[in-house]
C-alpha positions in Angstrom: 112.3 -27.0 -7.4 112.0 -24.4 -4.6 113.0 -25.4 -1.1 110.6 -25.1 1.7 110.9 -22.0 3.8 111.9 -22.9 7.4 109.1 -23.1 9.8 106.1 -22.4 7.6 103.7 -25.0 8.9 102.2 -25.9 12.3 100.9 -29.5 11.9 98.5 -31.5 14.0 99.3 -35.2 13.5 96.4 -37.2 14.7 97.4 -40.7 15.6 100.6 -41.9 17.2 101.0 -45.4 15.7 103.5 -46.9 13.4 102.7 -44.5 10.5 103.1 -41.5 12.8 106.6 -42.7 13.8 107.6 -43.0 10.2 106.2 -39.6 9.4 108.1 -38.0 12.3 111.3 -39.9 11.4 111.2 -38.4 7.9 109.9 -35.0 8.8 112.5 -34.2 11.5 115.2 -34.0 8.8 113.2 -31.3 6.9 112.7 -27.7 7.7 109.3 -26.9 6.2 107.5 -27.0 9.5 107.6 -24.9 12.7 105.9 -27.5 14.9 104.2 -30.8 14.8 101.8 -31.7 17.6 101.3 -35.4 17.9 97.9 -36.2 19.3 96.6 -39.5 20.3 94.0 -41.0 22.7 96.9 -42.7 24.5 99.2 -40.0 26.0 102.1 -42.5 26.3 102.0 -43.2 22.5 102.0 -39.5 21.8 104.9 -39.0 24.2 106.9 -41.8 22.5 106.3 -40.3 19.0 107.4 -36.8 20.2 111.0 -37.7 20.7 114.1 -35.6 20.5 113.2 -32.6 18.3 112.2 -29.3 19.9 109.6 -28.8 17.2 107.7 -31.8 18.3 105.1 -31.8 21.1 102.3 -34.1 22.2 98.7 -33.9 23.2 96.0 -36.3 24.3 92.8 -36.2 22.3 90.0 -38.7 21.4 90.1 -38.6 17.6 86.3 -39.3 17.6 85.6 -36.0 19.3 85.4 -33.3 16.7 85.0 -30.5 19.3 88.1 -31.6 21.2 90.1 -31.7 17.9 88.9 -28.2 17.0 90.0 -26.9 20.4 93.4 -28.5 19.9 93.7 -27.0 16.5 93.0 -23.5 17.8 95.1 -23.8 21.0 98.1 -24.8 18.9 97.5 -22.4 16.0 97.6 -25.3 13.6 97.7 -24.6 9.9 97.4 -28.2 8.6 95.9 -31.4 10.1 97.4 -34.7 9.1 95.1 -37.7 9.9 97.0 -40.9 10.6 94.5 -42.3 12.9 92.3 -45.3 11.9 89.8 -45.0 9.1 87.0 -44.9 11.6 88.2 -41.4 12.6 88.4 -40.1 9.1 85.2 -38.0 9.3 85.6 -36.5 12.8 89.1 -35.4 12.0 88.0 -34.1 8.5 85.1 -32.2 10.1 87.4 -30.7 12.8 89.7 -29.4 10.1 86.8 -27.9 8.1 85.2 -26.3 11.2 88.6 -24.9 12.3 89.3 -23.5 8.8 92.6 -25.3 8.3 93.9 -27.5 5.5 93.6 -31.3 5.9 95.5 -34.3 4.7 94.1 -37.8 5.2 96.2 -41.0 5.0 93.3 -43.3 5.8 91.1 -43.2 2.8 88.4 -44.3 5.2 85.7 -42.0 4.0 86.9 -40.6 0.7 83.5 -40.6 -0.9 81.9 -38.8 2.0 84.7 -36.3 2.1 84.6 -35.6 -1.7 80.9 -34.7 -1.6 81.9 -31.7 0.6 84.2 -30.3 -2.1 82.1 -27.2 -2.7 82.3 -26.0 1.0 86.0 -26.4 1.1 86.4 -24.5 -2.2 84.1 -21.7 -0.9 86.4 -21.3 2.1 89.6 -21.5 0.0 90.8 -24.5 2.1 92.3 -27.8 0.8 91.5 -31.3 1.9 93.9 -33.8 0.4 92.4 -37.3 0.7 93.8 -40.7 0.1 97.5 -39.8 0.4 99.0 -43.1 1.2 102.0 -43.8 3.4 104.5 -41.8 5.5 106.8 -40.7 2.7 103.8 -39.5 0.6 102.5 -37.6 3.6 105.7 -35.7 4.2 106.2 -35.0 0.5 102.7 -33.7 0.2 103.2 -31.4 3.3 106.4 -30.1 1.9 104.9 -29.4 -1.5 102.1 -27.5 0.1 104.5 -25.6 2.3 106.5 -24.5 -0.7 103.5 -23.6 -2.8 104.4 -26.2 -5.5 101.1 -27.8 -4.8 98.2 -25.4 -4.1 94.5 -25.5 -4.4 91.1 -25.5 -2.7 88.5 -28.2 -2.4 88.6 -31.9 -1.6 91.2 -33.3 -3.9 93.2 -36.5 -4.3 97.0 -36.4 -5.0 96.2 -37.3 -8.7 94.8 -33.7 -9.1 98.4 -32.3 -8.9 101.4 -32.5 -11.1 103.3 -35.7 -10.2 106.7 -34.6 -11.3 107.5 -32.4 -8.2 106.1 -35.2 -6.0 108.3 -37.9 -7.7 111.4 -35.7 -7.6 111.0 -34.9 -3.9 110.2 -38.5 -3.0 113.3 -39.6 -4.9 115.4 -37.2 -2.8 114.4 -39.1 0.3 115.5 -42.3 -1.2 118.9 -41.0 -2.3 119.6 -39.0 0.9 
């Protein structure tokens, strides 16, 4: 499997709760991203999550405010949004990604049906929305597979739409490292 090129993604991680901490703890040991901006309504939570690695920064944002999210995406030149906020924020974050024209990954599964009916618009714009990812390891593995080009596509897709072998191999490398 190809290794991720250093610094190929700029990620907006929405939500600074327990899952975000797990994502950061796993991701900091990898080199597929240039920067991760951790955004949360609570600036102290975002600050705590953005520990120790120069590639991490923080921002305050209300995840229910699509316009504020779009602004944050543009200001930080984000390439991928990873939604780890609660399921009640699934659609505002999803819509912000679509409006800003960036790829989207959703851990919450909170509005999968509503997201899937927008598949045609995402395909038309050659953007990918990956919905229903699961936990922290799954999120980091998915980001790295997208960064390396092992996974590629457009539309609103679930992880099941991709070959599982690269996913399983990379996930296993986390367990044996």
